[in-house]
N, C-alpha and C positions, 0 to 999 in steps of 0.2 A: 350487231343488232341485238336488242334485248327482247325476249319473248313477252307477249301479253300475258296477264294472269289467265289461268286456265278457265276460270268461270266466265271471263269476258269472251274468250274464244268459243266456248260452248254456247253461250247465248247467241253470238253471231251465227254459229253453225246451224242452230235450230231454226233461227229466223230465215237465214238464206236458203236452206234446203227446202223444207216443206212445212215447217211447224210440226206440231205433234200429230200423232194419229188420232182419228176420231175418238172423242171421249165417250160418246154414247153409242153402244153397239147392241144390235138386237140379239137376244139369246135364242137359240134354236132348241127344239125338243130332242130328247135322247133318241138314239138310233133304235129301230125295231129289231134289227138283226145284229148279232154280235159275232165277233171273231174270237175264238177261244184261246188259241195259242199261236206263237209265231209260225209254226208249221202250217196250221190250218189257214192263217191269214193269207199266205201266198196262194193257196188254193182259191180262196174267196176272191182274190184279185185276178183270177184267170190264168195263173202261172202254173207251170208244170209242178205236180205234186211229187215230192220225194218221200220214199217210204222209211228211210233211216232204220234199217233192220238191226236187231241186237247181234246177229251173227251172220257170217257168210260161209260157215262151215258146211262141208259136203254132208256130214252126219252130225247131228246135234249131240256130240260127245263132249260134254263140258269138262273143264279141268277138274282135278280131284277136289272133293269137298264141296262142290256146288250142285245145285239142283238143276232141273231142266227148265225151270221157270225164270229164265233171264230175259230182261227187257232193257232197252236203251234208256238211259236216264232222261226223264222229263219232269216238269213241275207237277206236284201233287196238289190238288185242290186249288185254292186261291194263292198264287205265288206272287201277287202284287205286293210291293213294299208298302209299309204303313206310313212312310214319310210323306211330306208335302211334295207335290210335283215340282221339279227344279229346273225344267227346260221349257223354253219357248221355241217351237219349230217354225222356221221361216222358209217359205217356198216362193221363188220368183217365177212369175208367169209372164211369158212373152207371146209365144206363137204355138204352144202345145197344150191347150186347155184340157183336152181329153186326158193327157198325161197327168195334169194337175189333179183332176178328179180321182184318178187312180192313186196318186201319191197321198192325197188328203185322206182317202179311205184307209190307206196303210197307216198314216200317222194317228188317225183317230181309233185305231184298234184298241179294244179294252185292255190288252196286255200292256199297253203303254200309258194307260190312264194315270198310274201313280208316278209316272216319269215325265210325261209331257203335259204341262199345264195349259198351254195355248198353242193352237195351230194358226198361223197368220199366212194368208196368201197375199203377197204384194203383187198387184197387177200393174205391170209397166206398159201394157198394151193400151192404145187409146180407146178401144171398145170396152166399156165397163163390164165387170163380172158380177153376176147376181149371186149372193150367198145361197139362194135356193137351188142353184144349179150344182152345188157341191154337197157331199154327203153330210148328214147330220152328225154332230160330234158332241152331243151332250152339253151344248153351250160353250164349247172350247174353240170353235173355229170362227175366224173372222176374215173378212176380205177388205183390203185397202186398195181402192182404185186411185192410182197416182195421177195427179193433174198432168204430169209429163213423165217421159221415160227417164228414170234416174239410173238406168243400167245397173251395174254391180254395186254402186254406192248404196243402193236401196237396202240391201241386206244389212249393212252396218248401221244405217239410220234406224231401221226397225229394231235391230238388236240393242242399240243404244237405249231405247225406250222400254225394253223388256223389264218386268219386275221380277223375273226369275234369276237364279244364279248363273244359268248358262243358256246359250242359244245353239240350236241345231239348225244349220243352214244348208240349202241345197238348191240346185237348178231344177228345171221342169223336164229334164230328159233322163232322169235316173230314178230308180226305185231302191230305197235302202231298207233292208229287211228289219222288222222290229227287234229281232234278237241282236242285230248288229248295233242298233241304237242303244239297247240296254247295256251292251258291253262297253260302249263309249262312255255312257253315263256313269258306269261303275268305276272307270279309270280316270276320268277327267280331273278329279280332285287331287290326284297324286302330283306332288311337286315336280316330279321328273318329267311330266308331260307339258309343263309351262302353260297350262290352261288352254292348250290348243291340240286337237287331234284332227288330222286330215285323212279321209278315205280316198284312196287313189287306185286305179287299175294298174296292172303291172308295168305297162310301158311308162306311165306317169311317175310311178315310184322310182324306176330307173332314172328317168330324167331328173327327178328331184335330188337323187343322190349325186348325179353328175353335176348338178348345179350347186353343190355345197361349197362354201368358201371359208377358209380358215386363214386369216391374214394377220401379219404383224401390225397393220394399221388399225386393228380393232374390229375388223369385219369378220364375223363368224356366223354366217347366215346361209339360208337355202331358200328355194322356191317351191311352193305347193299351191295347187288350185283348190278352191273351196266348193266348186259346183258339184263335185261327185259326192259331197256330204262332208261337213266339218262341224266340230264343236268348238265354240269360242265363248267368251264371256261378255256381257254388256260393258263392263269396265274396259276390256280390251278394245271393243268397238268404239267406245267413247274416246279413249286415249288416241286410238289410230286416226279417227277423223279430226281430232284436235291437232295432232301432229301434221296431218295433210294440209290443214288451214295455215298452221304456223309456217310451214315450208313454202307457202304461197303457190301451191300447185294450181294448175289450170282446171277449168271445169271438165275438160276431157280426161285429164289425169285422174280426177276424183271419180268420174264415171267408170274408169277402168280400175277401180279400187282393188279388185282381186289381184292384179299384177303387182301391187305394191305392199299388200298386207304382210305376207310372210317375210319378204325381204327386209322391210323397214323394222321389223321386230328385232332383227339382228341376233337371231337364235336359230339353231338348227331345228327345222320343223319336225314334229312327230307325225310320221306318215304310216298308215296301216294299209296293207293290201286289202282291197275291198271284196265284198261278196255282192257287189252292186249288179243291178239288172238294168241294162241300157234299154230305154223305152223308144228312143228315136222320134221320128215324126217332126212336123212343123218346119220352121226355118231357123237353122242354127245361126248364132251371131258370128262365130268364127268359122269362116268357110274359105278354103283354098289359100292361095298365096297371099292375097290381101289380108286375110285374117291372121295368117302366120306372121307377116311382117308387122302388123299392128301390135301383136302380142310381144314380139321381140323388142320393138321400139319401147314399149312401156316397161318391160322388164329391165331393159338397159337404163331407162330413165330412173327407175326405182334404185338401181345399183349406184347410179351417179349421185342421186340425192343422199344415199347412205354414206358414200365415200366423202362427199362434201361435208355432211353433218359431222362425221367422225373426225375429220381434219379440223374443223372449226371448234368442235368440242375439246379436242386435245389441246388446241392453242389456248382456249379459255381456261381449261383446267391448269395448264402450266402457268398461266398468268396469275391465277388465284394462289397457287402454291408459292410462286415467287414473291407475292406480296404478304405471304404468311397468313392469309385468310383461311377460314374454315371451309372445306368443301361441303357441298350440299346445302349451303345457306341461300342459294338463289342462282339465277342464271341457267347455265346449261344443265346442271344436275337436276333441275326441276322439269325438264322436257319429258313429257310422258311417252310411254310405249316402247321406246328404243332401249335395248339393253346394251351397255357399252362398257369398255375398260375391264374386260374379264379375260382371264388367262385361258387361251384356247385349250390347254391341257386339262382344264377343269370341266370342259363341256361334256355332258352326259351323252354317250353314244349308245343308243338303245338297240336291242336286237330286233329282228324282224317280228312284226305283229300282224295278226289277222284275227277277225272275229269269226266264230263258227256259224255255219248255217245248220239249223236244226231245232228240235223241240226244246232244248235247254241251252240258254245262252252261255257261251264259253269263249275263251281267248287262247289262241295257240301262239307260242313264241319260240324262236330258235336263233342260235348264233351260227348255224351251219353256213359255210361259205357259198355264196352264189355268184361271186365276182372274183377275178384274179386279185392277188394281194395289193397290187399298185392301184387298184380302183376302189379301195375301201377308205372310209373317212380318215382324215389326218395323214394320208399318204399322198402328198403332192398337190393338194387343192389349195395352193397359195396364191397370193396376189390380191389386189383390191377387188371390191365387189364387181367393178366394171369388167373384170375378166371372166365373169360367171358363164356367159354363153360361149365365149371362145374356149374355155376349159371344157365345157360339155361337148362341143363339136370335136375337139381334139381327142378327148377320152373315148367318145363313141367310135371314132375311126380306128382306135386301137383294139376294140373288142371284136373277137372273132364271131362269125355267124353262129357257131355252136354255142358260144357263151350267151349271145343275145337270145337265141331260140329257146335255150334252157330256161333263162329268166322269164321270158314271156309266156312260154307254154307250160312250165312246171313250177310256178310260184308256190309259196307256203300255203296260200289260200286253197289250193287244190286238195290239201289233205283234210280239209274240214268243209267240203262243199256238198257232201251227201252223195257224191257220184263215185262208184267203185272204180271206173276205168280212168278217171283223171288222177294225177298224182303229183306230189311234191318231190323234186329230185335235186340232190346236191350237185354242185359243179365238180367236186373232187370225191375221191374215195373217203370213207369215214376216217376221222382223225381224232386223236386223243383230245378230250375236252368238248367235242361236239355235244350239243344238248338240244332237246326238244321239251317244251313245258306246256301242259294243258291245264288251264285254270278255269274253274266254274265261276259264274257271276252271281253275286248276291245269294249264295246258297251254301248250305252245309249238307254233308251226306250222312245219313243215319240208317245205313243198311247193315244187316248181319254179314253181307258179303257183297262188296263192290269190286268190279274188275276194270282195269284199263286194257283196252283192246286196240290192235292195229292191224290193218290190212296192208300187207307188204309183199314185195317180191322175195325170191329165195335168198338173195344176197343180204337184204336188210334183215330177214329173219335170223340169219347167223349173227349179224351185228347185235341185234337185240338180246340174244341169249348170252352175250358177254358184256352187257351194259350194267351200270349201276343205277338204282332207282332212288329218288328222294321225294319226300312228301312235304308240301308247304315250303317254308323258307329254311327248313332244316338242312344243315350240311352233313347230317349223319345218315348214311344210306339205310334203307330198310332191307330186311332179309327176304328178298323176293326175286324170283327168276321167271322168265317168260317161257310159257309152253306154246309151241307152234304146231299147227296142223294144217292139212289141206283144205281147200275151199271148193265151192261150186264153179269158181272162175278158173278156166283152164287156158285161156288164150288172152293175155299171157297168164302163165301159172302163178297164182297168188296164194299166199299163206296167211292165216290169221293167228296172230300171237297175242297172248293175254297173260296178265298176272293179277292175282287176287290181293286186294287191300283188306287187311283184317279189321275187325270191328273197332279195336282201340285206336286205329289210325284214321278212321273215316271222317274225323272232323276237319282234316286238311282239305283245302279247296284247290290245291295245285299238285300235279304230279310231274316230276322232271326225270327224263331219261338221259343219261350221260354216258358217252363212250369212254371206255377205260384206256389205260396207257398201253397201247399196242398198235400194230399196223394192220389195217384192214384192206381187203382186196376188192370190196364192192362199194358203190355209191349208196347213199341213202335214197330210198325210193318208197315213200309213204303214200298209199292210196287213200286211206282213211284212218283217223284216230278218234276214239270215242270212249266214254264210260258207260258201263251197263251194270245192272244190279239184279239181285235175286229177290224178286217180289216187286214192290211198286216204287218208290218214288224219291223225290228230291224236295226238300223243304226250304223255304226262304229263311234267311238269317234274321 
């Protein structure tokens, strides 16, 4: 079968779904109260306020050459970017309207004004939502009361019509902190992320890794949910819905679009450990055994469609080559959205990522092992896409309870959550080549003295004192060593280790710590990692 032209499919898609969103929208007056920083925004939303201290030392005896006036890095003055806002935020409402009010307040925070152009609340509930019931947003917030429940397809229809470069989508049961959205916006343009970043809690990150497929039939895909927060492009939403129509999917399958999006892309999804705040309440769509079975059915259906498509595409490609025709002149090569016929060895395997919680947006990355070697990507995740859930079930059974609990209780996100007693912990003792990298977002550091600080246990303090430190993308280490001292925290006994970044090095926006070539007797255990400065502030780039 030959595909319809893309323009024809798109025209049918728009007519069949809902048409366009309303063209005339009432503008609302600016908010009277503003939220000044990501940290303060969580307080305004009624969440627990974190203090983010500059030090946990028992006595403020700073390392040599620094003064006592050290503060944790935070934006100075107006840190908003001068560029045009590039993101449309889309929130699905079903049964948790009070959550939507809280989420909209968060997305309308002034700290996001230069990043989020429009906040769209898509109401799938039959009871209409009045814009006046939502917070004012300086004319940036709109409500679309859908004539019928479009389920998860709604977020893609809305994104397809966005005029911004990117869409940030989420459900109505999660709060995504502004600093996390800023971090995602900073990275989404990088090719390595394939125009998609998914925020997931630890158990879903583990599931996504276990559902990764690398097959000789051309399937190199994985699964990730969008409802915890995801960044995608309008082009991807358009191509995805076009593909779903071309594949002649049923209305129910299109309604369950979330189950198909990441799989049919046929690329390993970029997932970040989240700093999300679960809001709960209302009536969840996926509940109990029925919801679990429905999800598994549609995930398997997505895998089936991908396997069928790849098989037919390979046949078509072979036929074209046999006839001596040029590839890419029509037919299967013009089908949108799906990436295919790539060498699995060329797939980019990204390290662990998480966005920081705190006054200055940042991203923490690490390659430190959290799973046994046989459960890392490219080690045995073979077979067609249809084997995805069977693989996951088999792999999960082989993981010990210690491995699972360490992954779930001590993920990388615990090292930047602003809580001294939570921590990131490696599965094994430190090894040569292990690294941790802290990157600032949209900022350069301009201080006479900036320090990288870590709150760690005694074993990690010893590891740090034998690590190499790199700045930015440089492969040349800097002449710096960590100085460690005791803290006010005695149960467990924690140490604060810090190193000073000299003035000539302060334009770097990333600091990487790497274990040297030796055997260590302790596991990594990082309670907090942050940057602090002597004096005031951080400037936007």
